[in-house]
N, C-alpha and C positions, 0 to 999 in steps of 0.2 A: 620440336615438341610444341604442340598447339596449346596456347593459353588464352582464355577468354575471361575478361573481368566485367562483371555486371554490377553496377553500382546502385541502381534504384529500381530494378524490375521486381515486382512482387510475384516471384515464381516460387512455388512451394515444392519442397522435395518430398518424394514418396507420396503415399496416400494418407491424407489426414495426419501428417506427421505432427503438426501443431494444431491445437484446438482452442478457439476463443472461449474463455470462461468468464462468467459474470456472477458474482455473489450479490444478490439483491435483497436477501432476507425474507423474500416472499414465501420461501419453502418452509420457514420456521413456523411450527404449528402453535400459534397463540390461541388461547381458549375462547376468546371473544373476537368477533370480526373487526371491532373498532374500539378505541379508547381503553385499551388494556396494555399490559406489559409483562415481560418475564425478567426478573432480576436475580434469579438463582435462589429464591426463598425455599425451594424444595431441597436445597443442599446437594444438588447433583453436580455442582461445580462447572468446570469448563464444558462448552457445548460446541458441536461441530456442524458446519454447513458446507456441503460439497467437499472441497479439498482443504478447507481451512478450519482450524480449531481456535475458538475465542476464549480467552481466559475470563473466569468469573469466580470471585470469592465472596461468599455471603457470611456475614457475622450474625449468628442467631441471637447473641446476647444483646446487640444494639439494633438489630433488624436493619443492617446497613450492608452495602455491597461496594465492591470495586471491580474494575475491569470493564466488561461489556454486558449490557442488557439488550433486549429486543423489545420494540415498542410499535404500537399503531395509534398512539394518543395524538390528539389534534388541537390541544389548547394552546393558543398563541397569545393569550391576554392575561392569564393568571400569573402573578408574580410569586416567587418564593419556592422553597424546597419542596412543598407539596406537589409542585408541577415539574419535577425533575426529569420526567421521561418524554416530554414533548419536544419535537423539533420546532424551531421558530418559523418554519414554513407551514407547519400543520399537516405535513404528509411526508412520505419518503421522496426520494429523487424521482424526477419525471412523473410526479403526481401519483406515485405508487403508494401502497397502504403501509407497508412495514419497513422498518429501518432499524439500525443499531444505535445505541447510545453508549458513549464512553464516559467513565468517571475515574478520575484520579490517576490510576496507572493500570496498564493492561497490555497484553501482547496477542498477536495473531500468529499462529504457527501453521505453515503449509507443509506439504509432503516434499518440498524442496524441488519441485519440477515446474515452477511458474516464473515467467518473466512478466513483471507488473507493468501495466500501461497507465492506469489512473485510479483514483478513488474520489467519490463525491463526499464532501464535508459541508456542514453548516452548523450554526449555533443551536443550542437548545433554548427554549423559551426562558428557562430559569436563568441561564447565564446572560442572555441578551438583555433581558429587562433589568437585571442587576447592574450591568454595565451602563445601560441607558439612563436609569433613574437613581441608582444607588440603593442600598438597603442597610439594615442594622449592622452588617459586618463589612460590606464592600462599598467602595467609593463610587460616585457617579463619574464616569469617564469624562475627561476634559476639564475637570476642576482641579485646583491645586491643593486641595485638602482631602484627607481620608474620611472614613465614615464617622470618626469621632470629632471631625471638624478641625483637626490639626494639620498644619502644613506638612505635606509628605515628600517634598523635594522634587516632584515630577514636573511641576509647572503645567500640569494638565496634559502632558505628553504621554498618554496611556496606550497600552496595547495588551492584547491577549493573543497568544500564538501557540501553535502546536508543531512540534518537530515529529516528522514521520521518519523512523530509523529502520533501515533494512539490513539484514545479515544473510549470508549464504549458509548452506548446510555444513560446510567444512569449517566455518568460522574464519575464512581467509579474506572475505570481502565484507565491507561495512560502509554504508553511505547514508546520507540523510537529506531531507528537504524540509523547509519551514513554510508554514501557511499561517497567515494572520487572520484570526477570527474577528479581530477589531483592531483598528489602528487610528490613534488620535495624535500622531506625531508630525502632521503636516504643517508647514508654515501657513498655508491657507486652510483655515478651519473648516471651510465648506467641503474639503476633501476627506475629512474625518469620517469613518464608517464603522458600523457593526454589521457583519455579514448576516443577511436576512433571506438568502436564497441558497439553494444547493449549488455548490461550486466545485468544479473539477480540479483536482490537484494532480499535476503531471508527475508520474513516477517513472517515465521512460529513462530517466537519468540513472536509474539503478540497472546498470548494464551487466547483470548477473542473475542467476536463478535464485530467487528469494525463498528462504526457509522460515525466517522470522521477521515480523513487523512489530516494532514497539513504538510507543508514543510518549512524548514528554511535553507537558503543557506549561506555559510560562505566562506570567502577568506582571505588569508594572506595579500593581497594587499588592504589596506584601506587608506582613506584620510579623510579630514575634512568633507566631505559630505557622508561618509560611504564607502561601497565597490566600488573599481574601476573596478574589473573584472566584465564583463557582467553577471548579475544574472539570467542565463538561463540554462535549461536543457531540453532534450526531453524525453518523457515518452510513454510507450506502453505496451500492454499485461499485464493488471492487472489481476492476476490469483487468484481466490478465490473459496471457497466452500460456496454455498448459502443454507441456511436452507429452506427447503420446508415448507410452512405454514401448510401443511396438517398434519405435525407431531404434531401440537397442538390440533387436534381434539380428543376428548375423548368420549368413550361410557361407561366407568366405573367411579365410584366415588372413589377417593383416596385423602388422605391428606399427605403432605410431609413437614417435619420441622426438625430443623430450616433451613431456606434458605435465605441467604447464610449459608453454613455449614462449620465448622472447623474440627470437629471430628466425632461425631455420628449423622447419619441421620436416623430419624424415619419415617417409612411408615405405614400408617393405611389404610385399605381398604379390598376389596374382595380378595379371594384366587387367586393364579395364579403364574406366573413366572415373576420375576423382572429382567430386563436387563438395565444396565447402559452403555451408549455409549458416546464417546467424540465427539467433533465437527468435527473430521475427519472421522466419521462414524465407528470407531473401537469399538467393544464390549470390555469393560474393566472389567466388573463384571456381574455375573448373579447368581440368587439363587431362590429356591422355596419359595413362600410366602403364609402365612396363617394368615390373619387378621392383624398381626403386625410384622414388621421386623425392626431391628436396624442394620444399615450398617456402619461399621467403614471406614470413608473416610479420616482419618488422614494422610494416606500415598499417597493419590491422589495428583497429581500436581494441582496447582491453575489453574482455568479456568472454562469453561462452559461445563456441561454434560447434557445428556437427559436420564431420568429414565422412562422406559416403564413397565407398568404392563399389562400382557396379560393373558386372560383365554378364555373359550369357548363362553363367552358372549360378548367379544370385547376387547378393550384396552384403556389405558389412558397413557398420556405422560406428564411429568413435566420437565421443565427446571430447572437445579440445578446449582447454583454458588458456587464454592469452593474457 
C-alpha cells in the first residue's frame, strides 16, 4: 500500500475548498463617512457582518450599550467618556476607515465553519488616556496609588489585558489567548507600554472550527464596583479560513469510524485514493484505498481534518475530529 506524508506543502484539496475571509467592518453602512458611530441606539440589537454576528445590547433608559459598536471616529486627543468610540490610532487597521469597538462584555458568533488566523486589536482613546494620565475614577498606570490617592497595593505594576476565548459548535472544544493592552510590570520601567498601534493577535492556536468568540477584559486597577480602567478596546480585521460548504457534497458511499478518533481510523467504501487535509488546506496524508483502510492517526495533532475519497466515479468527504 502506497503512503505519502506531506508535512508542509500548501496544497489545497478540491476547488476552492477553503476560502480566506476577512471581516474589516468596511461593509457596515455608517450614516456619515467619518467621525460617527453605531452603538445600537436604534434598538435593533445584534448585527451581522459576513459570517459573524456581533452582540449588542442598548439600554434606552440610560442611553448606554455593551458588546460591540462600529465606528469611524478619529479623535486621539480628547480624554473621557465622551470620546469612547475612537481608536487610539485614529483609524481602523491598515489605515482603513471603519472598525469595531468592544465595551464591557460581548460575543461574536460564527456559523461554525471558520478556522481563525488572527485579529487586530488596539486601545481606544478613552482607555489609553485614562491609563496614561489617570482620571476621576481610574488611576494613572505606574503609580502606587489609586484615583483617590490611596495606596492600592500594586506598587505601580499595572496592566490591562483582554482574554480572547474560543468555543466550537458542539461545545467540546474551548481555548483562550491573552493580549496585554497595557503592561507596567517590567523591572525596567522603560519597557512599560500602552498599546498605541493596531496589533495582530495570533489565533492559530485555536485548532478547531470556532463557533463563538467571547472576550474578558481585566485590569490591575479595581475597586468596590469592579474595574476602574475603562473596559474598552478596538477590534478590526478578523482573519479566518472559512470552509466551503461544497466540500460536504458526496457522490460515493463511505463509512468512517470512530469519529472522533484517537488512534486508528477505519474507512470502508469503494476503491480510490484517500487524502486527509487539515483546516488550513494542507494535505497531511494520502494513500491508495481498496474497500477497507485503517489509518493510524495517533501522531496527528488534535483538531479538525477532512478525509476525501476520490475515484473515477466521483468523491466523498468526511469531517474527522481528532
